[in-house]
LOKOL-476035 format. One line per 3 residues: for each residue y, z, x of C-alpha. Coordinates in steps of 0.1 Angstrom, whole numbers, plus 5000, padded with zeros to 4 digits. Last residue first. Layout:
<pts>
Y,Z,X | ...
</pts>
This chain:
<pts>
4982,5255,5146 | 5005,5227,5133 | 5030,5235,5160
5004,5231,5187 | 4991,5199,5171 | 5026,5184,5171
5032,5194,5207 | 5000,5177,5218 | 5009,5146,5199
5044,5145,5215 | 5029,5150,5250 | 5004,5122,5244
5032,5099,5232 | 5053,5108,5262 | 5024,5101,5287
5014,5068,5271 | 5050,5056,5269 | 5055,5065,5306
5023,5047,5317 | 5033,5016,5297 | 5068,5016,5312
5054,5019,5347 | 5029,4990,5341 | 5058,4969,5327
5079,4977,5358 | 5051,4966,5382 | 5044,4934,5363
5081,4926,5361 | 5088,4929,5398 | 5056,4909,5406
5066,4882,5382 | 5101,4879,5397 | 5086,4875,5432
5061,4849,5420 | 5088,4828,5403 | 5111,4830,5434
5082,4818,5456 | 5074,4791,5431 | 5110,4778,5432
5111,4778,5470 | 5114,4740,5475 | 5145,4739,5454
5162,4765,5477 | 5162,4802,5474 | 5188,4825,5491
5213,4822,5463 | 5188,4834,5437 | 5199,4871,5436
5177,4892,5413 | 5199,4910,5388 | 5191,4947,5380
5164,4954,5354 | 5167,4954,5316 | 5143,4979,5300
5128,4978,5265 | 5107,5009,5258 | 5084,5010,5227
5075,5043,5211 | 5050,5053,5184 | 5035,5035,5154
5043,5063,5129 | 5037,5056,5092 | 5004,5038,5095
4995,5010,5070 | 5013,4984,5091 | 4994,4992,5122
5015,4984,5153 | 5001,4992,5187 | 4974,4964,5188
4996,4946,5214 | 5030,4963,5216 | 5030,4971,5254
5062,4980,5271 | 5090,4955,5271 | 5106,4942,5304
5138,4923,5308 | 5142,4905,5341 | 5177,4893,5352
5177,4861,5373 | 5209,4853,5391 | 5230,4822,5388
5235,4792,5411 | 5230,4766,5384 | 5203,4747,5403
5186,4779,5415 | 5186,4794,5380 | 5175,4762,5363
5145,4757,5386 | 5137,4794,5381 | 5137,4791,5343
5116,4759,5344 | 5089,4773,5367 | 5061,4784,5343
5050,4819,5349 | 5014,4831,5348 | 5006,4855,5320
5017,4892,5319 | 4988,4910,5302 | 4963,4894,5279
4973,4915,5249 | 4987,4887,5229 | 5004,4868,5258
5027,4848,5236 | 5036,4814,5251 | 5057,4798,5278
5051,4826,5303 | 5087,4821,5315 | 5102,4834,5283
5139,4823,5285 | 5172,4839,5278 | 5204,4820,5287
5238,4834,5297 | 5271,4819,5287 | 5305,4811,5301
5305,4774,5293 | 5306,4741,5312 | 5287,4749,5344
5261,4771,5327 | 5257,4745,5299 | 5251,4717,5324
5224,4738,5341 | 5207,4743,5307 | 5211,4706,5300
5193,4697,5332 | 5165,4721,5322 | 5165,4703,5289
5159,4670,5306 | 5128,4684,5322 | 5116,4693,5287
5125,4659,5275 | 5103,4642,5302 | 5075,4667,5295
5073,4659,5258 | 5051,4682,5238 | 5074,4712,5246
5104,4696,5229 | 5132,4719,5237 | 5158,4737,5215
5188,4756,5228 | 5203,4785,5208 | 5238,4782,5194
5239,4805,5164 | 5236,4776,5140 | 5202,4765,5154
5185,4798,5150 | 5202,4803,5116 | 5187,4770,5103
5153,4778,5117 | 5153,4813,5101 | 5160,4801,5065
5128,4780,5063 | 5111,4773,5097 | 5119,4737,5105
5143,4746,5134 | 5115,4764,5152 | 5098,4731,5158
5121,4724,5187 | 5107,4751,5209 | 5130,4779,5220
5156,4785,5247 | 5177,4816,5240 | 5215,4821,5239
5234,4849,5256 | 5271,4856,5250 | 5266,4885,5243
5240,4910,5255 | 5204,4910,5241 | 5189,4945,5243
5178,4950,5207 | 5162,4915,5205 | 5134,4927,5228
5119,4950,5201 | 5123,4936,5166 | 5119,4899,5175
5094,4907,5202 | 5072,4918,5172 | 5061,4881,5170
5039,4886,5200 | 5039,4894,5237 | 5066,4874,5255
5076,4891,5287 | 5113,4885,5293 | 5135,4864,5315
5173,4865,5315 | 5191,4837,5332 | 5226,4847,5343
5263,4843,5337 | 5283,4875,5342 | 5268,4908,5353
5298,4928,5339 | 5281,4943,5308 | 5251,4954,5328
5273,4976,5350 | 5246,5002,5356 | 5212,4990,5345
5204,4989,5308 | 5177,5008,5289 | 5167,5004,5253
5144,5028,5234 | 5127,5014,5203 | 5111,5040,5180
5086,5022,5158 | 5072,5028,5123 | 5075,4992,5113
5104,4997,5090 | 5120,5018,5119 | 5120,4985,5140
5140,4965,5115 | 5173,4971,5133 | 5162,4946,5159
5167,4918,5134 | 5203,4928,5131 | 5205,4931,5169
5194,4895,5173 | 5219,4886,5146 | 5249,4898,5167
5233,4889,5200 | 5229,4853,5190 | 5263,4850,5173
5281,4853,5206 | 5268,4819,5215 | 5291,4802,5189
5270,4773,5176 | 5290,4771,5144 | 5322,4790,5140
5329,4792,5102 | 5294,4779,5095 | 5281,4809,5113
5289,4832,5084 | 5270,4810,5060 | 5240,4809,5083
5242,4847,5086 | 5242,4852,5049 | 5211,4831,5044
5193,4843,5075 | 5202,4880,5071 | 5192,4878,5034
5159,4861,5041 | 5151,4886,5068 | 5158,4916,5046
5138,4903,5017 | 5108,4895,5039 | 5110,4928,5057
5112,4948,5024 | 5083,4930,5009 | 5061,4933,5040
5069,4970,5044 | 5059,4977,5007 | 5027,4957,5012
5018,4975,5044 | 5024,5009,5028 | 5000,5000,5000
</pts>
């Protein structure tokens, strides 16, 4: 029953945000600041799923300037966890087919996100060039998921190199964003689904990397993220175990 109630509330909330958001964006279409605004609105749904989402920023995060943000892509719940930490003006890079999703697809395009055709390698490479062009023309940051697909409990997948090609070509840093594990964590019929930590790391300078060192940069960023995600998972497990023990002690 709880799952049904949650589903109904989430659907109504998302439709309202998408419709009203699309109307709002018509007054300043494709303004990149809209992405963080509506990302945070979707992020506000986390209590509906019985989650506590804790966000952590490094010192001076609001002054980092243009960058490419890279995050671990676990599942559809990223929309209510990772979205909480997005800083304006940041846009995302998503697959072209997203635009056909009713209500959401129209908002996704109107907020200024970039769309790529993943089934066409030539167009995908062209999109990287467009990403670089956007950096040079506008003061924006871009969020990408270098795994290229949802990991669904398989750990941090191998990284594709597009984000790192773009960062080196545009001369901007890479900023990793790590989300603790959400795979099999959320049970819609359970009131409390625990804690998720979303942490933004310090920028990784790309100025010392050349075009022939893209894979080296990719591997370095993956190691940094893998280590941090492991730390976050351990912290979440420890804090949830402590909370459970304290609750049992109070009950007795």
